[in-house]
C-alpha positions in Angstrom: 30.6 -6.7 1.8 30.4 -3.0 1.7 31.2 -1.3 5.1 28.3 1.0 5.4 29.7 2.6 8.6 32.5 4.0 6.5 30.2 6.0 4.2 30.7 9.7 4.1 28.0 11.9 5.4 26.9 12.8 1.9 26.9 9.1 0.9 24.9 8.2 3.9 22.4 11.0 3.2 22.0 9.8 -0.4 21.5 6.2 0.7 18.8 7.1 3.3 17.1 9.4 0.9 17.0 6.7 -1.7 15.6 4.2 0.7 13.0 6.7 1.9 11.8 7.3 -1.6 11.6 3.5 -2.1 9.4 2.8 0.9 7.5 6.0 1.7 4.7 5.4 -0.8 1.1 4.3 -0.8 2.1 0.7 -1.6 3.5 0.6 1.9 0.1 1.0 3.5 -1.8 -2.2 2.6 0.4 -4.7 4.5 1.2 -2.3 7.4 -0.8 -1.5 10.6 -1.2 2.0 9.3 -3.8 0.5 6.9 -6.3 0.3 9.9 -6.6 4.1 10.5 -6.5 4.6 6.7 -9.9 2.8 6.6 -11.5 5.9 8.1 -12.0 9.4 6.8 -12.7 11.0 10.2 -9.8 12.0 12.4 -11.5 10.9 15.6 -12.0 7.4 14.2 -8.4 7.3 12.9 -7.0 8.3 16.3 -8.7 5.4 18.1 -8.2 2.9 15.4 -4.5 3.9 15.1 -3.7 3.6 18.8 -5.3 0.2 19.0 -3.6 -1.1 15.8 -0.3 0.3 17.1 -0.8 -1.4 20.4 -0.8 -4.9 18.9 1.9 -4.1 16.3 4.5 -6.7 17.1 5.3 -9.8 15.1 4.1 -10.6 11.6 2.6 -7.5 10.0 -0.2 -9.3 8.1 -1.3 -11.1 11.3 -1.3 -7.7 13.0 -3.5 -6.2 10.3 -5.9 -9.2 10.4 -6.2 -8.9 14.2 -6.6 -5.1 14.1 -9.4 -5.4 11.5 -11.1 -7.8 13.9 -10.8 -5.1 16.6 -12.7 -2.7 14.4 -15.4 -5.3 13.8 -15.8 -5.7 17.5 -16.3 -1.9 17.6 -18.9 -2.0 14.9 -16.4 -0.4 12.5 -17.1 3.0 14.3 -14.3 3.2 16.8 -14.8 6.7 18.1 -18.6 6.4 18.5 -18.3 2.9 20.1 -15.6 4.2 22.5 -17.5 7.3 23.5 -20.8 5.6 24.1 -19.9 2.1 25.2 -21.9 0.7 28.1 -21.4 -2.5 30.1 -22.9 -4.8 27.5 -20.6 -3.3 24.9 -17.5 -3.8 27.1 -18.6 -7.4 27.8 -18.7 -8.0 24.0 -15.0 -7.3 23.8 -13.9 -10.0 26.2 -13.7 -12.8 23.6 -11.0 -10.9 21.6 -7.4 -12.1 21.7 -4.2 -11.3 19.8 -1.2 -13.1 21.2 -0.8 -11.7 24.8 -3.3 -8.9 24.3 -6.5 -10.4 25.6 -10.2 -9.4 25.9 -9.7 -8.0 29.4 -6.9 -5.8 28.0 -9.2 -4.7 25.2 -11.8 -3.7 27.7 -9.3 -1.8 29.8 -8.0 0.1 26.7 -11.5 1.1 25.5 -12.5 2.2 29.0 -9.3 4.3 29.2 -10.0 5.7 25.8 -13.6 6.5 26.7 -12.4 8.4 29.8 -9.8 10.3 27.8 -12.3 11.2 25.1 -14.9 12.4 27.6 -12.3 14.5 29.4 -10.3 15.9 26.5 -12.8 15.5 23.6 -10.3 13.3 21.6 -7.2 11.3 22.0 -5.4 13.8 19.8 -6.2 16.6 22.1 -4.6 14.8 25.0 -1.4 14.2 23.1 -1.2 17.7 21.7 -2.2 19.6 24.8 0.3 17.6 26.8 3.1 18.4 24.4 2.2 22.1 24.5 2.2 22.0 28.2 5.4 20.0 28.7 7.5 20.9 25.6 8.9 17.5 24.9 7.8 14.2 23.4 9.4 12.2 26.3 7.5 14.2 29.0 4.3 13.9 26.9 4.6 10.1 26.7 5.0 9.9 30.4 1.9 12.1 31.0 -0.3 10.3 28.5 0.5 7.0 30.1 -0.4 8.3 33.5 -3.7 9.6 32.1 -4.3 6.3 30.4 -4.0 4.3 33.5 -5.8 6.7 35.8 -8.9 4.6 35.3 -9.6 1.2 36.9 -7.8 -1.5 35.0 -6.1 -4.9 35.4 -2.3 -4.6 35.8 -1.8 -7.0 32.8 -2.9 -4.3 30.4 -0.1 -2.0 31.5 2.5 -4.2 29.6 0.8 -3.1 26.4 1.5 0.6 26.9 5.2 1.2 27.1 6.6 3.2 30.0 9.2 5.7 29.0 9.8 6.3 32.7 11.2 2.7 32.8 13.4 3.4 29.8 11.4 1.5 27.2 12.0 2.3 23.5 8.3 3.1 23.1 8.5 1.8 19.5 4.7 1.5 19.0 3.9 4.9 20.6 6.6 6.6 18.5 5.2 4.9 15.4 1.7 6.1 16.3 3.1 9.7 16.7 4.7 9.4 13.3 1.4 8.5 11.7 -0.4 11.5 13.1 2.3 14.2 13.3 4.4 13.6 10.1 3.1 15.2 6.9 4.3 15.2 3.4 2.8 14.6 0.0 3.3 10.8 -0.1 -0.1 9.8 1.3 1.1 7.4 4.0 1.3 9.5 7.2 -1.7 11.6 8.2 0.0 14.8 9.6 -3.2 15.8 11.4 -1.6 16.8 14.7 -0.2 20.2 13.7 0.5 21.3 17.3 3.4 18.8 17.7 6.4 19.6 15.4 7.8 16.9 13.2 11.3 17.9 14.4 10.4 16.7 17.9 9.5 13.1 17.0 11.6 10.1 17.8 12.4 7.1 15.7 10.2 4.0 16.2 13.1 1.8 17.1 12.7 -2.0 16.6 14.8 -5.0 15.8 14.8 -4.1 12.0 15.5 -0.4 12.2 18.0 -1.0 15.0 20.0 -3.5 13.1 20.1 -1.3 10.0 21.0 1.7 12.1 24.0 -0.1 13.6 25.1 -1.3 10.1 25.0 2.3 8.9 26.9 3.6 11.9 23.8 5.6 13.1 23.6 3.7 16.4 26.3 2.2 18.6 24.2 1.3 21.7 23.5 -2.4 21.8 20.2 -2.4 23.6 17.0 -1.2 21.9 15.9 1.1 24.7 15.1 4.8 25.1 18.7 5.8 25.2 19.2 4.1 21.9 16.2 5.9 20.5 17.7 9.2 21.6 21.0 8.4 20.1 19.8 7.3 16.7 17.3 10.1 16.4 19.9 12.7 17.3 22.1 11.3 14.4 19.1 11.4 12.0 18.4 15.0 13.0 21.9 15.9 11.7 20.7 14.7 8.3 17.1 16.1 8.4 16.6 18.4 11.3 13.0 19.2 10.4 11.8 15.7 9.7 14.2 13.0 11.2 11.6 10.3 11.5 11.0 10.2 7.7 14.0 7.8 7.8 11.9 5.3 9.6 10.7 4.2 6.2 14.3 3.7 5.1 15.5 1.8 8.1 12.5 -0.4 8.6 12.0 -1.1 4.9 15.6 -1.9 4.4 15.6 -4.2 7.4 12.5 -6.1 6.3 13.7 -6.5 2.7 17.4 -7.1 3.5 18.4 -4.1 1.4 21.0 -3.2 4.0 22.7 -5.9 6.0 25.1 -5.7 9.0 
């Protein structure tokens, strides 16, 4: 078996670029949770749909997409309008939803939080971007956004579905969400609509697949998939692409899913 960790920097770069080209294409969208915000043409709808889809993005991708589409049906397929104007009867209508451990009460809490944020900031994107501009780092931004999110009345169960960077979590789903809205290229997958956060500041959405491939390639030595591991692998990827390190998420995740690179 090829020892990927022994590849030269140039060989590693070529391998990652090739994998990136293979997976960063519109064919990637349909079976992936990013297909949910792609249903909408309005940025405000995309932001709400994207966060909710990312929130339940663990496990089988097709099951995630089915459940996220059901979320949109509960919200009358108008996520921003529903969120901004929801009243008690609308919240009550969400209580029958369930996706694995994300239940109807969690759904209600998330929409209530999103409603408060949208009424305070105008949009979810404004909260993220203004927080980044104020604090100057994605890590600090994620901490502030979580504080804002749970500033509203909620059940403590819902907190498990919004990762805490302050507790050292890898924040995979939040980093994935940021990739969707900050990254921009000509491939048609990521939206690149949040121009006030630089692509160079993003962190890899680290999960089991990308972590295993990253270790096989010598990009990551830390055994746990936590925030320290995210910092380590992203720092390594920045050496290969300083302006857009997270573009290699396509390479690492895709190769992990398909078995194109094995440890």
